[in-house]
C-alpha positions as CSV (number, residue, x, y, z in Angstrom):
1,M,153.1,94.2,131.4
2,K,155.0,96.3,133.7
3,R,153.1,99.6,135.3
4,G,154.9,102.7,135.9
5,P,154.0,105.3,138.8
6,V,150.4,106.3,139.0
7,K,149.7,109.9,137.3
8,V,147.6,112.3,139.1
9,L,146.4,115.3,137.7
10,L,145.5,117.9,140.0
11,Y,143.0,120.8,138.9
12,S,142.3,123.5,141.3
13,I,142.4,127.5,141.3
14,N,144.4,127.2,144.7
15,F,148.1,125.8,145.1
16,A,151.2,126.5,146.8
17,P,152.7,129.0,147.9
18,E,149.5,130.0,149.4
19,L,149.7,129.5,153.2
20,T,146.1,129.1,153.9
21,G,143.0,127.1,152.9
22,I,143.0,124.9,149.8
23,G,146.4,126.2,148.4
24,K,148.1,124.8,151.7
25,Y,146.2,121.6,151.7
26,N,147.1,120.9,147.9
27,G,150.6,121.8,148.1
28,E,151.0,119.4,151.3
29,M,148.9,116.6,149.3
30,V,151.1,117.0,146.0
31,R,154.4,117.0,148.2
32,W,153.5,113.8,149.9
33,L,152.7,112.2,146.3
34,T,155.4,113.0,144.7
35,R,158.0,111.9,147.3
36,H,156.1,108.4,147.6
37,G,156.3,107.6,143.8
38,Y,153.6,109.5,142.1
39,Q,153.9,111.4,138.8
40,V,151.9,114.6,139.5
41,R,151.1,117.6,137.2
42,V,148.9,120.6,138.7
43,V,146.6,123.1,136.6
44,T,146.2,126.0,138.4
45,A,146.1,129.9,138.9
46,P,148.6,132.2,140.3
47,P,148.7,132.4,143.9
48,Y,146.4,135.0,145.3
49,Y,144.8,133.7,148.5
50,P,143.8,135.1,151.0
51,Q,144.9,138.5,150.3
52,W,142.6,138.7,146.6
53,K,145.8,140.1,145.0
54,I,148.6,138.0,142.9
55,Q,151.6,137.5,144.8
56,A,154.8,139.0,143.8
57,G,156.7,137.3,141.2
58,Y,153.7,136.1,139.4
59,A,151.5,137.4,136.7
60,G,147.5,137.1,136.7
61,A,147.3,137.6,133.1
62,K,149.7,135.1,131.6
63,Y,150.3,131.5,131.2
64,A,153.5,130.1,133.1
65,R,155.0,126.7,133.7
66,E,157.0,125.9,137.0
67,A,158.4,122.9,138.5
68,W,157.4,122.6,142.5
69,E,158.5,119.6,144.7
70,G,158.7,117.0,142.0
71,A,155.7,118.3,140.1
72,D,155.0,119.9,136.9
73,V,152.5,123.0,137.4
74,W,150.9,125.1,135.0
75,R,149.5,128.7,136.0
76,C,146.6,129.9,134.1
77,P,145.5,133.2,134.0
78,V,142.7,134.5,136.2
79,W,141.1,137.8,137.0
80,I,140.9,139.2,140.5
81,P,138.3,141.6,141.7
82,G,139.3,144.6,143.4
83,R,136.0,144.4,145.8
84,L,134.2,141.4,146.1
85,S,130.5,140.4,145.5
86,G,128.8,137.6,144.7
87,A,128.4,138.3,140.9
88,K,132.3,139.2,141.0
89,R,133.4,136.0,142.7
90,L,131.6,133.8,140.1
91,L,133.3,136.0,137.2
92,H,136.5,135.4,139.2
93,L,135.9,131.5,139.1
94,M,134.6,131.5,135.6
95,S,138.0,133.6,134.5
96,F,139.9,130.4,135.6
97,A,137.8,127.7,134.4
98,L,137.6,129.2,130.8
99,S,141.8,129.9,130.9
100,S,142.5,126.6,132.1
101,V,140.5,124.8,129.1
102,P,143.4,124.6,126.6
103,V,145.8,123.6,129.2
104,L,143.8,120.8,130.8
105,L,143.0,119.4,127.4
106,R,147.0,119.3,126.7
107,Q,147.2,117.1,129.5
108,M,145.3,114.3,128.2
109,A,148.1,113.6,125.8
110,W,150.1,112.7,129.2
111,R,147.3,110.0,129.9
112,P,146.8,110.6,133.5
113,D,145.3,107.7,135.5
114,V,143.4,110.2,138.0
115,I,141.9,113.8,137.3
116,F,141.5,115.2,141.0
117,A,139.6,118.3,140.8
118,V,139.0,120.5,144.1
119,E,135.9,122.2,145.0
120,P,135.6,125.2,145.0
121,P,135.4,126.2,142.3
122,L,132.4,123.8,141.3
123,V,132.4,125.9,138.0
124,A,135.7,124.3,136.8
125,A,134.5,120.5,137.7
126,P,132.3,119.9,134.7
127,L,135.4,120.1,132.2
128,A,137.3,117.6,134.5
129,G,134.4,115.2,134.4
130,L,133.8,115.6,130.6
131,L,137.2,114.7,129.9
132,G,137.6,111.7,132.3
133,K,134.6,110.6,130.0
134,L,135.9,111.2,126.8
135,F,139.7,110.0,127.4
136,R,138.7,107.1,129.7
137,V,140.2,108.6,132.8
138,R,139.1,108.2,136.2
139,T,137.9,111.4,138.2
140,W,138.0,112.5,141.9
141,L,136.1,115.4,143.0
142,H,137.5,116.5,146.5
143,V,134.7,118.8,148.0
144,Q,136.3,121.1,150.5
145,D,133.3,123.6,150.7
146,F,129.7,123.3,149.7
147,E,130.0,126.6,147.7
148,V,126.8,126.3,146.2
149,D,124.7,125.6,149.6
150,A,127.0,128.5,151.2
151,A,126.5,130.9,148.3
152,F,122.8,131.0,148.9
153,E,123.0,130.7,153.0
154,L,125.6,133.3,153.0
155,G,123.5,135.8,150.5
156,L,126.2,135.8,148.1
157,L,123.5,134.6,145.5
158,P,119.9,135.6,145.8
159,D,117.8,132.8,147.2
160,R,115.0,132.7,144.7
161,K,113.2,129.4,144.6
162,G,113.6,128.8,140.9
163,L,117.4,129.9,140.8
164,R,118.1,127.6,143.9
165,R,116.2,124.6,142.3
166,T,118.1,125.0,139.2
167,V,121.4,125.5,140.6
168,E,121.2,122.5,143.0
169,G,119.8,120.2,140.3
170,L,122.8,120.9,138.3
171,E,125.3,120.7,141.2
172,R,123.7,117.3,142.1
173,W,124.0,116.0,138.4
174,L,127.3,116.8,138.2
175,L,128.6,115.2,141.5
176,R,127.2,112.0,140.3
177,R,129.5,112.3,137.1
178,F,132.4,111.5,139.2
179,D,134.2,108.2,139.7
180,A,134.6,109.3,143.5
181,V,133.8,112.2,145.7
182,S,135.3,113.0,148.9
183,S,134.7,115.6,151.5
184,I,136.6,116.2,155.1
185,S,133.9,115.4,157.8
186,G,131.0,113.1,158.7
187,P,128.3,115.8,158.2
188,M,129.8,117.0,154.8
189,L,129.8,113.2,153.7
190,R,126.1,112.6,154.7
191,R,125.3,115.7,152.6
192,L,127.0,114.3,149.8
193,A,124.6,111.2,150.0
194,A,122.0,113.5,150.5
195,K,122.5,115.1,147.0
196,G,122.4,111.9,145.5
197,V,126.0,110.6,145.4
198,P,126.1,106.8,145.3
199,E,127.4,105.5,148.9
200,Q,130.2,103.3,146.9
201,R,131.8,106.3,145.4
202,I,131.8,108.5,148.6
203,R,135.4,108.7,150.2
204,S,136.4,110.4,153.6
205,F,139.4,112.6,153.0
206,P,140.0,114.8,156.3
207,N,142.2,117.9,156.3
208,W,145.5,117.0,158.2
209,V,147.9,118.6,160.6
210,D,151.7,117.9,160.6
211,I,151.9,117.2,164.3
212,G,155.3,117.3,164.3
213,A,155.8,120.9,162.8
214,I,152.7,122.0,165.2
215,H,153.0,121.0,168.8
216,P,152.4,122.5,172.4
217,L,154.7,125.1,173.4
218,P,155.6,124.7,177.3
219,E,153.2,126.8,179.4
220,N,154.5,130.5,180.6
221,A,157.6,129.7,178.2
222,P,158.7,133.2,176.5
223,N,156.7,133.7,173.4
224,A,158.3,136.3,170.8
225,Y,154.3,137.5,169.7
226,R,153.2,138.2,173.1
227,E,156.4,140.1,174.2
228,R,156.2,142.2,171.0
229,L,152.2,142.9,171.8
230,G,153.2,143.4,175.5
231,Y,151.1,140.6,177.2
232,S,151.9,139.4,180.4
233,A,151.6,135.4,181.1
234,E,148.8,136.2,183.4
235,Q,146.7,137.4,180.7
236,T,144.4,135.4,178.4
237,V,144.8,136.0,174.9
238,A,142.1,134.7,172.5
239,L,143.4,134.3,169.2
240,Y,141.8,134.2,165.9
241,S,144.2,133.3,162.9
242,G,143.3,132.8,159.2
243,N,140.8,134.3,156.5
244,M,139.2,137.1,157.4
245,G,136.4,136.9,154.8
246,E,132.4,137.5,154.9
247,K,131.5,133.7,156.1
248,Q,133.1,134.2,159.2
249,G,131.5,136.9,160.7
250,L,134.2,138.2,162.6
251,E,132.3,141.4,164.0
252,V,131.1,139.2,166.8
253,V,134.7,139.1,168.1
254,L,134.7,142.7,168.1
255,Q,131.3,142.7,169.8
256,A,132.6,140.5,172.4
257,A,135.7,142.5,172.8
258,E,133.5,145.6,173.4
259,R,131.7,143.8,176.3
260,L,135.0,142.8,177.8
261,Q,137.1,145.9,177.2
262,D,137.1,146.6,180.8
263,D,138.5,143.1,182.0
264,P,142.4,143.5,182.0
265,R,142.6,139.6,182.2
266,I,141.4,139.8,178.3
267,R,143.2,140.3,175.4
268,F,142.3,139.4,171.7
269,V,144.3,139.1,168.5
270,L,143.3,138.9,165.0
271,C,145.7,137.7,162.4
272,G,145.1,137.2,158.8
273,D,144.2,138.9,155.8
274,G,141.0,138.7,153.7
275,V,138.2,141.1,152.3
276,A,136.8,141.9,155.7
277,K,139.9,143.0,157.4
278,A,140.1,146.8,156.6
279,K,136.4,146.7,157.7
280,L,137.3,145.0,161.0
281,E,140.3,147.4,161.5
282,R,137.9,150.2,160.9
283,L,135.2,149.2,163.4
284,A,137.9,148.6,166.3
285,R,139.0,151.8,165.8
286,E,135.6,153.5,166.0
287,K,134.7,151.7,169.2
288,G,138.1,152.6,170.9
289,L,138.8,148.8,171.6
290,A,142.3,148.7,173.1
291,N,142.0,145.2,173.8
292,V,142.1,144.1,170.1
293,A,145.3,143.6,168.1
294,F,145.7,143.1,164.5
295,L,148.4,141.0,162.9
296,P,149.3,140.3,159.1
297,L,149.3,136.8,157.6
298,Q,152.4,135.3,159.1
299,P,155.0,133.2,157.4
300,M,154.6,129.3,157.9
301,E,157.8,128.9,159.7
302,Q,156.6,130.9,162.5
303,L,153.1,129.4,162.8
304,N,154.0,127.1,165.8
305,E,155.1,130.2,167.7
306,L,151.9,132.2,166.7
307,L,149.6,129.3,167.8
308,G,151.3,128.9,171.0
309,M,150.7,132.4,172.0
310,A,147.1,131.8,172.4
311,D,145.6,130.8,175.4
312,V,142.5,130.3,173.7
313,H,141.8,129.8,169.9
314,L,138.6,131.4,168.2
315,L,136.9,129.5,165.5
316,V,134.0,131.8,164.6
317,Q,131.5,131.3,161.8
318,K,128.2,132.7,160.7
319,R,125.0,130.9,161.6
320,G,124.1,128.5,158.9
321,A,127.9,128.1,157.3
322,S,129.4,125.5,159.8
323,D,128.2,122.4,158.1
324,L,128.8,123.9,154.6
325,V,132.4,124.3,155.4
326,M,134.9,122.7,157.6
327,P,137.5,125.3,158.7
328,S,140.9,124.1,157.7
329,K,142.6,126.2,160.9
330,L,140.7,124.1,163.3
331,T,143.4,121.0,162.7
332,G,146.5,123.6,163.5
333,M,144.3,124.7,166.6
334,L,143.8,121.3,167.9
335,A,147.6,120.2,167.3
336,S,148.9,123.4,169.0
337,G,147.3,122.1,172.5
338,R,145.3,124.9,173.5
339,A,141.6,125.3,174.3
340,V,139.3,126.2,171.4
341,L,136.3,128.4,171.8
342,A,133.9,127.7,168.7
343,T,130.5,129.1,167.3
344,A,128.4,126.4,165.9
345,E,125.1,124.8,166.1
346,E,124.5,121.4,167.3
347,G,124.6,118.7,164.2
348,T,127.3,120.5,162.1
349,A,130.7,119.3,161.6
350,V,132.3,121.7,163.7
351,H,130.1,120.8,166.8
352,A,130.6,117.3,166.4
353,V,134.5,117.5,166.4
354,M,134.5,120.0,169.2
355,A,132.4,117.2,171.1
356,Q,134.5,114.4,170.2
357,A,138.0,116.1,170.6
358,G,136.9,117.8,174.3
359,A,138.6,120.6,173.1
360,G,136.8,123.4,174.7
361,I,133.4,125.4,174.6
362,V,131.0,125.7,171.7
363,V,128.7,128.6,172.0
364,P,125.8,129.7,169.4
365,P,127.1,131.6,166.3
366,E,126.4,135.4,166.2
367,D,126.1,135.7,169.9
368,A,128.5,138.1,171.1
369,A,127.2,137.7,174.7
370,A,127.7,133.9,174.6
371,L,130.9,134.7,173.0
372,A,132.3,136.8,175.7
373,A,130.7,134.6,178.4
374,G,132.5,131.4,177.2
375,L,136.1,133.5,177.2
376,E,135.4,134.7,180.7
377,Q,134.7,131.2,181.5
378,L,138.0,129.9,180.1
379,A,140.2,132.9,181.3
380,A,138.9,132.1,184.9
381,D,139.9,128.5,185.1
382,A,143.5,127.7,184.1
383,E,143.1,124.1,185.2
384,S,140.0,123.5,182.8
385,R,141.6,125.5,180.1
386,A,144.7,123.3,180.4
387,G,142.8,120.0,180.3
388,C,141.0,121.1,177.1
389,G,144.3,121.6,175.2
390,V,145.6,118.1,176.3
391,A,142.3,116.7,174.7
392,A,142.8,118.8,171.7
393,R,146.3,117.6,171.3
394,R,145.5,114.0,171.5
395,Y,142.7,114.3,169.3
396,A,144.8,115.9,166.7
397,V,147.5,113.1,167.2
398,E,145.2,110.4,167.1
399,Q,142.6,111.5,164.1
400,L,144.3,114.2,162.3
401,G,148.1,113.2,161.5
402,Y,149.4,114.0,158.3
403,E,150.8,110.8,157.5
404,S,147.9,108.6,158.7
405,V,145.5,110.7,156.5
406,M,147.7,110.5,153.4
407,Q,148.1,106.7,153.7
408,A,144.4,106.3,153.6
409,F,144.0,108.6,150.9
410,H,147.0,106.8,149.1
411,Q,145.0,103.2,149.2
412,S,141.9,105.1,147.8
413,L,143.8,106.8,145.1
414,T,145.9,103.9,143.6
415,A,142.7,101.6,143.9
416,L,140.9,104.2,141.6
417,G,144.2,104.7,139.2
418,A,144.5,100.6,139.4
419,G,140.9,100.4,138.2
420,R,141.5,102.7,135.1
421,R,144.6,100.8,134.0
422,N,143.0,97.4,134.4
423,E,140.2,98.8,132.0
424,Q,142.9,100.0,129.7
425,E,144.5,96.7,129.7
426,R,141.2,94.7,129.2
427,T,140.2,96.7,126.1
428,E,144.1,96.1,124.7
429,Q,143.8,92.4,125.3
430,E,140.3,92.1,123.8
431,R,141.8,94.2,120.6
432,N,144.5,91.7,120.4
433,D,142.3,88.5,120.8
434,K,140.0,89.4,117.8
435,P,140.4,87.2,115.2
436,H,142.3,88.6,112.1
437,T,140.6,88.1,108.6
438,V,142.7,87.9,105.7
439,G,141.0,89.1,102.3
440,S,140.9,87.0,99.2
441,I,142.8,87.9,96.3
């Protein structure tokens, strides 16, 4: 029997053309798969992240279908809250989980080989697992963020003993229902094992970076962003670029900037969007921080120029969050060949990558004095700063290259899809081998 291309059904609330986070990686993954012979369908929501606003040209209350890079994409209605809270975030995720039910059911007639679901949102994963069992489709859950743990640690859900035990128990039960479960770093893979996922089902699927598109710019070369902001080549620019949400705790950057506002060598740039941006801009105005500039989310084609503006990249997270989520922005920081100043606790994924890469300095989370001191140290030693950048780039090339990560994923994905097809063929063969009985007349 001649086998056709492996069929993959991606089920995730985030997808291209979102420029950051999960949507960006989902889009790049699908592009690679379709270009390498896979048949791919996507069930997702209209693009809304990180602005938390439906992008122009899309509707939040209607179903829609489109073609994207060789894949068929179904957009399902989703509710976007005006102001975020723990309860509203849960309702937002539930709105997609419910609206996507009829679309996901319809895809079962297509007979996919693998349903690839992405967490967050975990609330959508039960349907993927159930359909996999009912229709004998292999299922893969990819954990970008441990959203249950993060929700309790960051106060998005009340940390009541009974509630936490119940929710975590349901999470452990659900994780064990999938044929494969992956995550993006060593500590996060160990957390999957601690939650009861059998070792043989755990897969490593790290975030990647296009090391051709993101590459070091020459030192002291003209940079449009630095010129626009009026920063000289002698000044040290500390750049934060990405989502401005609650789990980042970016107030500590403004506190560090306040400590360094009399130092003419150091300037801060915060670029991106998110629910905390308006509050951060207001705080900067109230403190009169002339050494801080804000930029909106930039187009993807300008990302390399933006990252090349930095002398030091800032990777900031709240205490307790850095082992629950692995910031996707770190890959671009490393590939840009610039030093990184990260806030992370020992034993976390961020701390481990920084140590392995030798990319810069790690300071405790939520410590403005330590953050300011680390930045002063990097600003004062251009040679050491450059060495960190070289090490960061080397790590990105050797460990995080787009093609190498996707090739490894391809091997795991085809093996999982082949297992499903072999099972189908055995069932069909057994049916054909059964003796036929003829009734008497």
